[in-house]
KOLMIPA-510739 format. One line per 8 residues: number of its first residue (from 1); their letters; for each residue y, x, z of C-alpha. Coordinates in nm, 2 decimals. Layout:
! KOLMIPA-510739
NUM	A	Y X Z  ...
! end
This chain:
! KOLMIPA-510739
1	MGREDPYR	13.24 11.81 10.12  13.41 12.08 9.91  13.10 12.29 9.87  13.06 12.42 9.51  12.68 12.39 9.52  12.59 12.11 9.77  12.23 12.12 9.90  11.99 11.88 9.73
9	LPVVIVAG	11.70 11.77 9.95  11.36 11.78 9.78  11.18 11.45 9.81  10.83 11.35 9.73  10.70 10.99 9.75  10.35 10.92 9.88  10.23 10.56 9.80  9.92 10.36 9.81
17	LHADARTQ	9.73 10.07 9.96  9.48 10.30 10.12  9.66 10.36 10.45  9.41 10.61 10.59  9.41 10.82 10.27  9.79 10.81 10.26  9.81 10.94 10.62  9.57 11.22 10.53
25	VVDRLLAT	9.79 11.32 10.24  10.11 11.31 10.44  9.96 11.51 10.73  9.84 11.77 10.48  10.18 11.81 10.33  10.35 11.84 10.67  10.09 12.11 10.77  10.12 12.32 10.45
33	VPGSVALH	10.50 12.29 10.37  10.69 12.46 10.65  11.01 12.27 10.75  10.89 11.95 10.60  10.94 11.60 10.76  10.80 11.26 10.68  11.00 10.94 10.67  10.81 10.61 10.70
41	HDLADAPG	10.93 10.24 10.71  10.67 10.02 10.87  10.70 9.67 10.73  10.43 9.51 10.94  10.68 9.35 11.18  10.91 9.23 10.89  10.81 8.86 10.95  10.98 8.90 11.30
49	GTVVRSVR	11.30 9.03 11.13  11.28 9.40 11.17  11.16 9.72 11.00  11.05 10.01 11.21  11.16 10.35 11.08  11.00 10.68 11.20  11.06 11.04 11.12  10.79 11.30 11.21
57	DASGTLSR	10.70 11.66 11.13  10.37 11.85 11.18  10.43 11.86 11.56  10.47 11.48 11.60  10.73 11.20 11.60  11.09 11.32 11.59  11.27 10.98 11.60  11.21 10.61 11.58
65	GVTPLVDD	11.45 10.33 11.50  11.48 9.97 11.39  11.66 9.84 11.08  11.72 9.47 11.02  11.60 9.28 10.72  11.83 9.24 10.42  11.83 8.89 10.27  11.49 8.83 10.44
73	CACCALRE	11.34 9.11 10.23  11.17 9.41 10.39  11.18 9.61 10.07  11.55 9.55 10.04  11.59 9.68 10.39  11.39 9.99 10.30  11.61 10.05 9.99  11.93 10.01 10.20
81	DLVPELER	11.81 10.24 10.48  11.61 10.50 10.28  11.89 10.70 10.11  12.12 10.72 10.42  11.83 10.85 10.62  11.74 11.11 10.35  12.10 11.22 10.33  12.11 11.25 10.71
89	LADGGPTR	11.81 11.48 10.69  11.99 11.68 10.42  12.29 11.72 10.64  12.09 11.81 10.95  11.98 12.15 10.84  11.72 12.32 10.62  11.45 12.07 10.53  11.20 12.22 10.28
97	LAVVELWD	11.06 11.88 10.18  11.11 11.52 10.28  10.80 11.32 10.24  10.87 10.95 10.19  10.55 10.77 10.30  10.57 10.42 10.16  10.42 10.12 10.34  10.10 9.97 10.20
105	SVEPKAMA	10.23 9.73 9.94  10.55 9.90 9.85  10.54 10.02 9.48  10.66 10.37 9.41  10.85 10.29 9.09  11.14 10.11 9.25  11.18 10.37 9.53  11.16 10.66 9.28
113	EVIAAHGD	11.45 10.50 9.08  11.65 10.45 9.40  11.61 10.82 9.50  11.67 10.95 9.15  12.00 10.75 9.13  12.13 10.98 9.41  12.07 11.31 9.23  12.39 11.46 9.37
121	RLVLTGVI	12.22 11.49 9.71  11.85 11.43 9.65  11.60 11.57 9.40  11.28 11.38 9.35  11.01 11.64 9.31  10.70 11.42 9.29  10.53 11.08 9.32  10.18 11.08 9.46
129	TAVDPALV	9.94 10.79 9.51  9.68 10.85 9.78  9.34 10.73 9.68  9.01 10.67 9.86  8.78 10.65 9.55  8.54 10.41 9.74  8.82 10.16 9.77  8.95 10.17 9.41
137	LPCLANGD	8.72 9.89 9.28  8.74 9.66 9.59  9.13 9.68 9.58  9.13 9.62 9.20  8.89 9.32 9.24  9.09 9.16 9.52  9.29 8.87 9.37  9.43 8.76 9.71
145	DLAEAGLA	9.80 8.72 9.75  9.96 8.99 9.95  10.07 8.73 10.20  9.71 8.63 10.26  9.63 8.99 10.33  9.93 9.03 10.57  10.10 9.27 10.32  10.38 9.07 10.17
153	AAATDRRT	10.72 9.24 10.18  10.91 8.92 10.17  10.86 8.54 10.20  10.90 8.52 9.82  10.65 8.80 9.75  10.40 8.65 9.50  10.22 8.97 9.41  9.84 9.01 9.46
161	VSDTWARQ	9.65 9.30 9.61  9.49 9.38 9.27  9.81 9.39 9.06  10.00 9.58 9.33  9.73 9.84 9.35  9.70 9.88 8.98  10.07 9.96 8.95  10.06 10.20 9.24
169	LEYAPVLA	9.77 10.38 9.08  9.90 10.39 8.72  10.26 10.48 8.79  10.20 10.81 8.98  10.14 11.12 8.77  9.95 11.27 9.07  9.66 11.11 9.25  9.57 11.27 9.58
177	VVDSDAAD	9.20 11.20 9.63  9.05 11.21 9.98  8.69 11.30 10.05  8.48 10.98 10.10  8.11 10.97 10.18  8.10 10.62 10.05  8.22 10.71 9.70  7.98 10.77 9.42
185	DEDHALLA	7.99 10.89 9.06  8.08 10.54 8.94  8.38 10.53 9.17  8.51 10.86 9.04  8.45 10.76 8.68  8.64 10.44 8.73  8.94 10.63 8.88  8.93 10.88 8.59
193	QLHPTAHR	8.93 10.60 8.33  9.19 10.39 8.48  9.45 10.67 8.47  9.31 10.95 8.26  9.64 11.14 8.22  9.69 11.17 8.60  9.66 11.50 8.78  9.38 11.43 9.03
201	VPAGSPEL	9.42 11.67 9.33  9.18 11.69 9.63  9.39 11.58 9.93  9.29 11.88 10.13  9.36 12.15 9.87  9.66 12.39 9.85  9.72 12.24 9.51  9.86 11.93 9.68
209	ARAALAGF	10.18 12.10 9.80  10.24 12.25 9.45  10.20 11.91 9.29  10.44 11.76 9.54  10.71 12.01 9.44  10.63 12.02 9.06  10.91 11.78 8.95  10.93 11.42 8.84
217	DVEAAAAA	11.10 11.25 8.54  11.19 10.89 8.63  11.27 10.80 8.27  10.95 10.94 8.13  10.75 10.76 8.40  10.92 10.43 8.31  10.85 10.48 7.94  10.48 10.55 8.01
225	QHPACALL	10.46 10.21 8.17  10.66 10.01 7.91  10.41 9.79 7.71  10.55 9.90 7.38  10.48 10.26 7.43  10.25 10.28 7.73  10.01 10.57 7.76  9.70 10.34 7.77
233	PQEADESG	9.35 10.48 7.84  9.12 10.59 7.56  8.76 10.50 7.48  8.52 10.62 7.75  8.17 10.57 7.89  8.05 10.75 8.19  7.84 10.68 8.50  7.81 10.31 8.43
241	VATLVWHR	8.19 10.27 8.37  8.33 10.20 8.03  8.67 10.16 7.86  8.70 9.96 7.54  9.01 10.00 7.33  9.05 9.70 7.10  9.31 9.75 6.82  9.36 9.50 6.54
249	TRPFHPER	9.65 9.43 6.29  9.60 9.05 6.26  9.77 8.79 6.49  9.59 8.58 6.75  9.55 8.21 6.70  9.73 8.09 7.01  9.51 7.80 7.10  9.18 7.99 7.06
257	LYRALEDL	9.31 8.28 7.26  9.44 8.04 7.53  9.09 7.88 7.56  8.93 8.23 7.60  9.17 8.35 7.87  8.94 8.29 8.16  8.65 8.47 8.01  8.87 8.76 7.90
265	CCAAARSR	9.06 8.82 8.22  8.73 8.82 8.42  8.55 9.05 8.17  8.68 9.37 8.32  8.81 9.51 8.65  9.13 9.60 8.47  9.28 9.52 8.13  9.62 9.57 7.99
273	GRLWLADR	9.81 9.62 7.67  10.02 9.43 7.42  9.95 9.14 7.19  10.08 8.94 6.89  10.06 8.56 6.87  10.08 8.40 6.53  10.33 8.14 6.64  10.56 8.40 6.80
281	PDTLLTWD	10.59 8.66 6.52  10.89 8.84 6.67  10.78 8.86 7.03  10.59 9.15 7.19  10.38 9.01 7.46  10.23 9.20 7.75  9.87 9.16 7.88  9.82 9.26 8.24
289	AAGGALRV	9.50 9.16 8.42  9.33 9.26 8.75  9.14 9.08 9.02  9.05 8.80 8.78  9.42 8.71 8.74  9.62 8.75 8.42  9.99 8.78 8.34  10.11 8.73 7.99
297	ENAGPWLA	10.48 8.80 7.96  10.76 8.84 7.70  10.85 9.21 7.67  11.12 9.16 7.40  11.11 9.19 7.03  10.87 9.39 6.81  11.06 9.68 6.65  10.98 9.54 6.30
305	SLPGAAWE	11.17 9.22 6.39  11.50 9.41 6.45  11.76 9.48 6.19  11.78 9.85 6.10  12.11 9.90 6.27  11.96 9.80 6.60  11.70 10.08 6.58  11.96 10.33 6.70
313	LVPPVRRA	11.97 10.14 7.03  11.60 10.18 7.08  11.48 10.48 7.28  11.32 10.75 7.07  10.99 10.73 7.26  10.96 10.36 7.15  11.03 10.45 6.79  10.77 10.73 6.80
321	AAAVDWHP	10.51 10.50 6.95  10.58 10.23 6.68  10.55 10.49 6.40  10.19 10.59 6.51  10.04 10.25 6.41  10.31 10.13 6.16  10.16 9.88 5.92  10.32 9.85 5.57
329	EHGDRCQH	10.34 9.47 5.60  10.35 9.39 5.98  10.53 9.70 6.11  10.44 9.76 6.48  10.30 9.42 6.53  9.94 9.46 6.65  9.68 9.39 6.91  9.63 9.68 7.14
337	LVFTSPGL	9.43 9.59 7.45  9.23 9.81 7.68  8.95 9.70 7.92  8.80 9.92 8.19  8.52 9.82 8.42  8.17 9.91 8.56  7.91 9.73 8.35  8.15 9.64 8.07
345	DREGLERI	8.00 9.43 7.80  8.16 9.59 7.50  7.99 9.38 7.23  8.05 9.05 7.40  8.41 9.13 7.47  8.48 9.24 7.11  8.31 8.92 6.99  8.53 8.70 7.20
353	LDSCLLTD	8.85 8.89 7.10  8.77 8.89 6.73  8.69 8.51 6.74  9.05 8.45 6.87  9.22 8.61 6.57  9.33 8.41 6.27  9.05 8.35 6.02  9.08 8.48 5.66
361	AEYASGPE	9.19 8.14 5.55  9.45 8.10 5.83  9.58 8.45 5.77  9.62 8.38 5.40  9.83 8.07 5.47  10.12 8.30 5.57  10.37 8.34 5.85  10.55 8.01 5.79
369	TWQGLSAA	10.23 7.82 5.84  10.14 8.03 6.15  10.45 7.92 6.33  10.34 7.56 6.31  10.02 7.63 6.51  9.97 7.48 6.85  10.22 7.65 7.10  9.95 7.69 7.36
377	FDSLLDAG	10.13 7.96 7.55  10.45 7.78 7.61  10.35 7.68 7.96  10.29 8.04 8.05  10.59 8.20 7.87  10.86 7.94 7.89  10.81 7.82 8.25  11.13 7.84 8.46
! end
């Protein structure tokens, strides 16, 4: 208290479902950044009512403690305990770097935002997802609920292994890749295409420490994930893995698209993007599929549906993204879906997608007629 320039503890988050890879990355950081410590909350015993917290450095464990659940939620307990522990580390003397090793199914976005909100004492210098390339596809194809895999963070946790892994992978700007004898060129190509803008760093290289301290922008990371302006992958084809970018400026017929959902969500290991239904002209919908499971959700209005005065309330990055593909008649309304997978059937996928658009005659009938089409997605979008 009273210091003119209080010490701000540098913090890096290391996340990922690949526990062995995560441990390798944390060990490497502890070994190469003098004065660093790692903080980990083990949620494996959360069903019994407790979360085990450990702090270690390169020499071994420094302390262990137990924190109770908060509202029967292990992730809530982590959030409540994490910042006080980091502040205690900041008060305890010179710590060059605090490495927050997240438990298997904890997603880095929420924790990054918690840490960034305490910028007076903490500075988030990086978010890293640890990756074993041989496990990328198996995790992405695993549609089991986290509860079935023993990885749920709360009794109400309805996430799947596949969608959790996809978000862990795609949020982090740095992927720390461990050596794996089981990984082949296809595995590495899949990783590169799923998150082409990520900085892929060998887990054992000196570059890892530099990446951990490079800096992290929480707002930019959130914008990169927002469906209206997400940095989606580009067309690619390498080592048997392909990425199809499907972009159209005509709305989907809701009933035909609904009937094709099963084929579409199983056509690729990962697909995501935004879509436009003819009967919901003002609603930007998100498409998020992995492990054979699909989520279609309301992401708010298209920019073109807002009155001009409301545009000032829209973040500049959203306005810039809309301007790139602005259509003189439809504005930013469009289909922009991206499918990535080994053995991707591009032609078959395009054929199914194109068949779900309005026909020339349906399109010519106009927006008033479109809104009278069968509301096939009501059960998905309006439930609850």
